[in-house]
C-alpha positions in Angstrom: -11.1 7.5 -22.3 -12.1 3.5 -23.1 -15.1 3.2 -21.0 -14.4 -0.2 -20.1 -11.4 1.2 -17.7 -12.2 1.7 -14.4 -9.5 4.0 -13.2 -7.3 1.7 -10.6 -5.7 4.5 -7.1 -2.8 5.5 -8.9 -3.9 9.3 -9.3 -5.0 12.5 -7.7 -7.8 12.0 -10.4 -8.8 8.2 -9.4 -11.4 9.1 -6.6 -13.0 12.3 -5.1 -11.3 14.1 -2.0 -13.1 13.4 0.4 -13.0 16.2 3.6 -14.9 16.9 6.3 -16.2 20.7 6.7 -13.7 22.0 10.4 -15.0 24.2 12.8 -13.2 27.0 11.9 -15.0 27.3 8.5 -18.3 26.9 10.4 -20.7 30.4 8.6 -17.6 30.2 5.2 -19.6 30.4 1.7 -18.2 26.8 0.5 -16.2 28.6 -2.5 -14.6 30.8 0.4 -14.4 27.5 2.8 -13.1 26.0 -1.0 -10.4 28.0 -1.0 -9.3 27.5 2.3 -8.8 24.3 2.3 -7.6 23.3 -0.6 -5.1 25.8 -1.2 -2.9 23.7 -4.1 -5.8 25.0 -6.7 -6.8 28.6 -8.4 -10.4 29.9 -7.1 -11.3 29.9 -10.8 -10.7 26.0 -11.3 -12.4 25.4 -7.8 -15.5 27.6 -9.2 -15.5 25.9 -12.2 -15.5 22.6 -10.5 -18.9 23.8 -8.3 -20.3 24.5 -11.5 -19.8 21.4 -13.0 -21.2 19.2 -10.0 -18.0 18.2 -9.2 -18.4 19.3 -5.6 -21.1 18.1 -3.4 -21.9 18.4 0.1 -23.3 15.5 2.3 -23.5 13.8 -0.6 -25.8 16.7 -2.5 -25.2 19.5 -5.3 -23.7 22.5 -3.8 -23.3 26.0 -5.0 -20.5 28.8 -4.6 -23.2 30.5 -1.9 -23.5 26.9 0.1 -23.2 28.0 3.3 -21.7 25.6 5.6 -21.9 24.9 9.8 -18.9 22.7 9.6 -18.7 18.7 10.6 -20.3 18.7 6.6 -19.0 16.1 4.1 -17.6 17.5 0.8 -16.3 15.5 -1.9 -13.9 17.1 -4.9 -13.8 15.0 -7.5 -10.0 16.8 -8.9 -9.6 17.5 -12.5 -6.5 18.2 -13.8 -5.6 21.5 -15.0 -6.2 21.3 -19.2 -3.1 23.5 -19.7 -0.8 22.0 -17.2 -1.2 18.7 -18.1 0.3 18.2 -21.6 1.7 14.8 -21.4 4.3 15.2 -22.9 7.4 12.8 -24.1 10.5 13.2 -22.4 13.9 11.1 -22.8 14.1 9.8 -19.2 16.1 6.5 -18.6 13.8 3.8 -17.9 15.0 -0.2 -16.9 12.7 -1.9 -18.8 13.4 -5.9 -18.2 10.5 -7.9 -20.8 8.7 -6.4 -23.6 7.0 -7.8 -26.5 4.1 -6.6 -28.3 1.6 -6.5 -26.0 3.1 -5.6 -22.5 5.7 -4.4 -20.5 7.6 -4.7 -17.3 9.7 -2.3 -15.8 12.1 -2.6 -12.1 11.2 1.2 -11.2 13.6 3.0 -9.4 12.1 4.5 -6.0 12.0 8.4 -6.8 10.5 8.1 -9.9 6.5 9.3 -9.6 4.6 7.2 -11.9 1.7 9.6 -13.1 1.8 13.5 -13.6 -0.4 15.2 -10.9 -0.4 18.2 -8.6 3.3 19.1 -8.1 5.2 17.0 -10.6 3.5 17.6 -14.2 7.0 15.9 -16.1 9.9 13.5 -15.3 7.2 10.9 -14.9 7.0 7.0 -15.7 4.7 8.3 -18.1 6.7 11.3 -19.5 9.3 8.5 -19.9 6.8 5.8 -22.1 5.6 8.5 -24.2 9.6 9.1 -26.0 10.3 5.8 -25.9 7.0 4.5 -26.6 5.7 7.1 -28.7 2.5 4.4 -29.9 1.6 4.5 -26.4 -0.3 8.2 -26.8 -3.0 6.4 -28.2 -3.1 4.8 -25.3 -4.8 5.5 -21.9 -3.0 6.5 -19.2 0.6 5.8 -21.5 -0.8 2.2 -20.5 -0.5 2.4 -17.0 -2.7 0.2 -15.5 -1.9 0.3 -12.0 1.1 2.5 -10.0 4.4 2.8 -7.5 4.3 5.4 -4.9 7.3 7.7 -5.9 9.5 6.3 -3.4 8.4 2.5 -3.5 10.7 0.5 -6.0 9.9 -2.6 -8.0 8.1 -4.5 -10.9 5.1 -2.6 -12.9 3.7 -4.0 -16.4 2.4 -2.0 -18.6 -0.1 -2.2 -22.0 1.3 -1.8 -25.1 -2.6 -2.0 -26.9 -5.6 -0.9 -26.3 -6.4 -4.7 -26.3 -3.7 -5.8 -23.7 -4.5 -2.5 -21.3 -8.4 -3.7 -21.1 -7.0 -7.1 -20.0 -4.9 -5.8 -17.4 -7.4 -4.2 -16.1 -10.0 -6.8 -15.8 -7.2 -9.2 -14.6 -7.2 -6.4 -11.7 -10.1 -6.3 -11.0 -10.7 -10.2 -10.8 -7.5 -10.2 -8.3 -5.2 -12.4 -11.4 -2.5 -10.1 -11.1 0.2 -11.5 -7.9 1.8 -8.1 -6.5 4.0 -9.3 -3.8 6.4 -6.5 -2.1 8.8 -6.6 0.9 8.3 -4.8 3.7 10.2 -3.7 7.2 7.8 -3.2 9.8 8.4 -1.3 12.8 8.2 -3.7 15.8 7.5 -7.5 15.8 4.9 -9.2 13.7 4.2 -12.3 15.6 2.6 -14.1 13.0 1.1 -13.8 9.4 -1.9 -12.4 8.5 -4.6 -10.6 6.9 -5.9 -6.6 6.8 -9.4 -6.8 5.4 -10.0 -2.7 5.6 -12.1 -0.1 3.6 -9.2 2.7 2.5 -10.0 5.8 1.6 -9.1 9.7 1.9 -7.9 10.9 5.5 -10.3 13.2 6.5 -7.9 16.1 7.6 -4.5 15.4 6.3 -4.8 15.7 2.3 -1.6 14.2 1.6 -2.8 10.4 3.8 -4.9 8.0 3.0 -6.5 5.7 5.8 -9.0 3.6 7.1 -12.7 5.2 7.2 -15.8 3.7 7.1 -16.9 4.5 4.2 -13.6 4.5 1.9 -13.0 1.5 -0.9 -12.5 -2.3 -0.3 -9.1 -3.3 0.8 -7.1 -6.5 1.7 -4.1 -7.2 2.2 -2.8 -10.8 2.7 1.4 -10.6 5.1 4.0 -13.3 5.5 6.7 -12.8 8.6 9.6 -13.7 7.1 12.6 -12.8 9.6 12.5 -11.0 12.6 15.1 -8.8 14.0 15.6 -7.2 17.4 13.1 -3.6 16.3 11.5 -5.0 13.5 10.6 -7.7 10.6 10.5 -8.5 7.6 7.1 -9.7 5.7 5.8 -10.2 2.8 2.7 -8.1 1.6 0.3 -9.6 -1.2 -2.1 -7.1 -2.2 -5.7 -8.2 -3.1 -6.9 -4.8 -3.9 -4.7 -1.6 -5.2 -5.4 1.1 -3.4 -3.6 4.1 -2.8 -0.2 3.9 -0.1 -2.5 0.6 0.4 0.0 -1.6 2.7 1.9 1.4 4.2 -1.8 2.3 5.9 -2.3 -1.6 6.2 0.3 -2.4 7.7 0.0 1.2 9.9 -3.6 0.2 10.7 -2.3 -3.0 12.7 0.3 -0.9 14.9 2.8 -1.7 12.8 3.8 1.1 10.0 6.9 0.8 7.7 10.4 1.9 8.6 11.5 5.2 7.5 8.1 6.1 6.3 8.0 9.8 6.3 3.9 9.9 6.0 2.6 6.7 8.4 5.2 5.4 10.5 5.2 8.0 13.1 8.0 8.8 15.9 10.4 5.5 16.3 10.8 4.1 19.4 13.9 4.4 21.0 16.6 2.4 19.1 20.7 1.4 19.6 22.4 4.9 17.4 23.9 2.2 14.7 20.4 1.5 13.4 19.2 5.0 13.6 22.4 5.7 11.9 21.2 3.3 9.0 17.6 4.1 8.8 18.2 7.9 8.8 20.2 7.2 5.8 17.2 5.4 4.7 15.4 7.9 2.4 11.9 6.2 1.8 9.8 3.6 3.3 10.7 0.3 3.1 8.8 -1.3 0.4 9.9 -2.7 -2.7 7.7 -4.2 -5.7 9.5 -7.4 -5.6 7.5 -10.0 -7.8 4.8 -9.7 -10.4 2.6 -12.2 -12.2 -0.1 -12.2 -14.3 -1.7 -13.9 -17.8 -0.4 -12.9 -20.3 -3.0 -10.7 -22.7 -2.5 -12.6 -25.6 -0.8 -15.9 -25.5 -2.9 -16.9 -21.9 0.4 -18.0 -20.6 1.0 -17.7 -17.1 4.2 -15.6 -16.6 6.7 -14.0 -13.6 9.3 -11.7 -13.2 11.2 -11.1 -10.1 12.7 -7.9 -9.1 16.7 -7.9 -6.7 16.4 -6.5 -3.5 17.7 -2.6 -4.0 20.6 -2.0 -2.7 19.5 1.2 0.0 17.3 -1.6 0.8 19.5 -4.6 1.2 21.5 -2.2 3.4 19.3 -1.8 5.6 18.7 -5.5 6.2 21.9 -5.7 6.8 22.4 -3.3 9.6 19.3 -4.6 11.1 20.1 -8.3 11.0 24.1 -7.4 12.5 22.3 -5.5 15.1 20.6 -7.9 16.1 22.9 -10.7 15.5 21.3 -12.9 12.8 23.8 -15.2 11.1 21.0 -17.1 8.8 18.5 -14.6 6.6 15.5 -15.1 4.4 16.2 -16.7 1.3 13.2 -16.0 -1.0 14.2 -19.2 -3.4 12.1 -21.3 0.4 10.0 -19.3 1.6 7.0 -16.6 0.7 7.8 -16.1 -3.3 8.0 -19.7 -4.0 4.1 -20.8 -2.5 2.6 -19.8 -6.1 4.6 -20.4 -8.1 4.5 -24.2 -9.3 1.3 -22.9 -12.0 3.7 -20.5 -13.4 4.7 -20.8 -17.2 7.2 -18.8 -17.6 9.3 -17.3 -15.4 11.8 -14.1 -15.3 14.3 -14.3 -12.0 16.6 -10.5 -12.6 20.0 -11.6 -11.2 
């Protein structure tokens, strides 16, 4: 792994998992509690992590025999199983909308996992990249520098050389890569705003992230584009790139994303037509619509736009019809155009 690379939050292995030891584990040894709290991993793997110092209790190194009393903060640095993580090339369809010798830009469909991880060791974007671009075997993470959630659609950049990857990582760290998303939020978002709240693993529910005091710095800017009867179309711009960031931040301010199976909770009473449209939309309403960055070789500022996916557009149409809206948002006039003046090369996919 190149020492200049600092992992973005795009895999289970990007950061330690923090667990608060529940009361029903009081009196247990550490090894027994780990087996109960992390049942997806074998006892042998858990024991190896403890031996290698990858498990701490209240910030201190621990042994398998360490006794727990409940309430402790336990940090576990998840490691891939070397027998499972044989990143293999697979012939998968990839929607590459731009490529040169340094970078690829991919329009990822909803349902495609970006990086192999627990439960998804094959059929991922990384596997497809290794087949289509064999040279990426020499690049950490096959050139992937940021991710989209499995059920989020839209644009991603991939590096084709180590130098390009380092350049892109530095841009991400300095927040000069612009990532804009379309999102449909529950409720009426009254005005534009910013959420500046740290994000980390949920202390009790392992599949979730949450706003927690011990989390990583995270900032999301949002702009109101259209208001419907019970939802709002917003543009979100990432300043940082934490796992589930937009989903967590919008839920934190009381406007979880429509159809989000993890963070939205039970929706309020809806009209039958709108309820049916949401039931047909089987993912969170989030699309990575625009991506802009400085090209690692030419130094030009480049931007790509992706069309709104069919399922997303159908959901918008249902909401507009239910709200009786005739005049719709135009992305050539609002939101996306704010920072286009400095862009030297623009790719708009029709």
